[in-house]
N, C-alpha and C positions, 0 to 999 in steps of 0.2 A: 857197743850197743848190740844187744841180742834181739833178733827178730823172732816173733812168736811162731810156733810150729803151725804149719798150714796142712790141711788135709789135701789129698790128691785132687779132688774136685775143685777146691779153692785155688790151688796152684794152677790148674788148667784154666780157670776163669781169669786169673791174673795174667797169664801168658796171652790169652785171647784179647783182653783189654789192652795190653801193651801193643800187640800187633795191630789192633784196630786204630790205636792212636798213631802209630807209625804210618799206616796206610792213609788215614785221614789227613795227616799233616802233609804228605806228598800230594794227595788229591787237592788239598787247599792251595798248595804252592803252584801247582799246574793251573788250577782255575784262576788264581790271581795273575799268573803270567799271561794267560790268554786274554784276560780283561785289560791288562795294562801295557803289554809289549806290542810293538808294531806287528801287523799281519800283512801278508802279501801273497798273491797267487804267483806261482813259479812254474814255468814250463819244465817238463821232465820227461825222461824215458825210463822204462822199467822192465823188469823181468818178473815172472811169477814162479818163484821157487817153492814148490809144495813140499815142505820138509815134515816127515812124520814126527820128528822130535819137537819142532818149534811151532807146528801148526801151519796155517795157510796165511801167507803174507806176500806183499810185493816189495821189491827193493827198487827205490827210485833214485836215479841220478839227476840232480837238480842242475838246470842251466842257469848260470848266474852272469849278470852283466859285469864287464870288467872295469867300468868306470874310466878313470884316467890312465890306467896302465894297460898295456897290451901283452904283458907277460902272463902266460896261462899256466904257470907252475909255481908252487910254493905257498907258504902260509898267508892267510888273508884275514881281514877284519870284515865282518858282514854288517850291512845296514840296509834300511829301507828308505828310499827317497821317492815320495809320491807312490806310484804303483810299480816301481822298479826295485828289484832285489839286486843289490850292488855288492861286489867284492872288491875291497881295496887291498892291494898287496902291502904287507908289512915286512920291513927289513929286519928289525931288531926283535920281533916277537914280544913286544912289551905289553903293557896293560891293555886289555881289550882284545888281544889276539889269543887264540887258542891253538896249541900245537897240533891238535887233531883236525882242524879245519884248514884245508888247503885246496888248491886247484890241481886238477889231474889232466888238463889238456883242453883242446878246443871242443866246443859243442857242435856237432854236425858240420864242421868246417866253417862255421860262422866266425869272422874275425873279432867281433865284439863280445862273444859269449864263450864261457868256459864251463866245464863240468866240475861240480863241487865234490870234494872227497872228505869224509866218507859219505856214501849214499845213506838215505834215510829209509826206514822200513815202515810200512803200514800194514797192520794185521787185518785180515778179512774173515768174514763169516764163511762157513762151508758152502752155503747156497748161492753166494754172490759170484756172478760170472767174472772171468779174468778181465780186469780193466785195462791191461796192457795190450789186448787184442783190439786194434782200432780199425775203423773203416778208412778208406782213402780220403785225405783231407782233414781228418780229425787229429787233434793233439791232446795228449794227456797233461793235465795241470794238477798241482797240489797247492793247497793253501797252507802256509806255515806261519808260525810265530818265530820271531828272530830275537833270541836272548842276547844280552850284551857280550856274553862269552859262550863258546860252544856251538855245536851244530844247531841248525833250525829244527823246530819240532813240528811234525805234520799234524794238521787238523782234519782236512777232508780232501778227497779227490774230486776232480771235475774233468769234463770233456769240453774242448773248444772246437766248434765247427767253423768253417770259413764264413766270415761276415756275420758272426753271431757271438753272443756273450758266453761266458763259461757256465756250463750247467753242472751243478754239484751232483755227484753220484751217491747213491745209497749203498754203503758197504757194510751196514750192520745186519 
């Protein structure tokens, strides 16, 4: 089957429509995931690497509850139980486990918490102050969706002050 000859402008429009369809399908998938997957606030620590090539973002190391295991290294399966973000160690790396999600050691020396590897990135607008610079007693938290496989996806950042609820930050 031979396709009809297209002018340069029609080819450009066709490429644009294909790219819009790809971006739209990805946006739709992420929107559906946010609406259906479990969400949870997770305590984290981060750094503010201002890279000229990637833009302004923070890299967040998520603190995850170890659940029934006290081993803080190796591949894990992630889940949400109530308002707890739990990592369960997997031995065989079977269904539901992802090779790229593992534990990288203890979180701030706390025996029940470990740091998730790889860290997640949240991109920031240029005018937003660095959210990793905290006052004494404040903690940085991030709300994430937890897919069945793969790393959690960040939704928003928040600050928790002593004896207070988490206050979402405006990073747009």
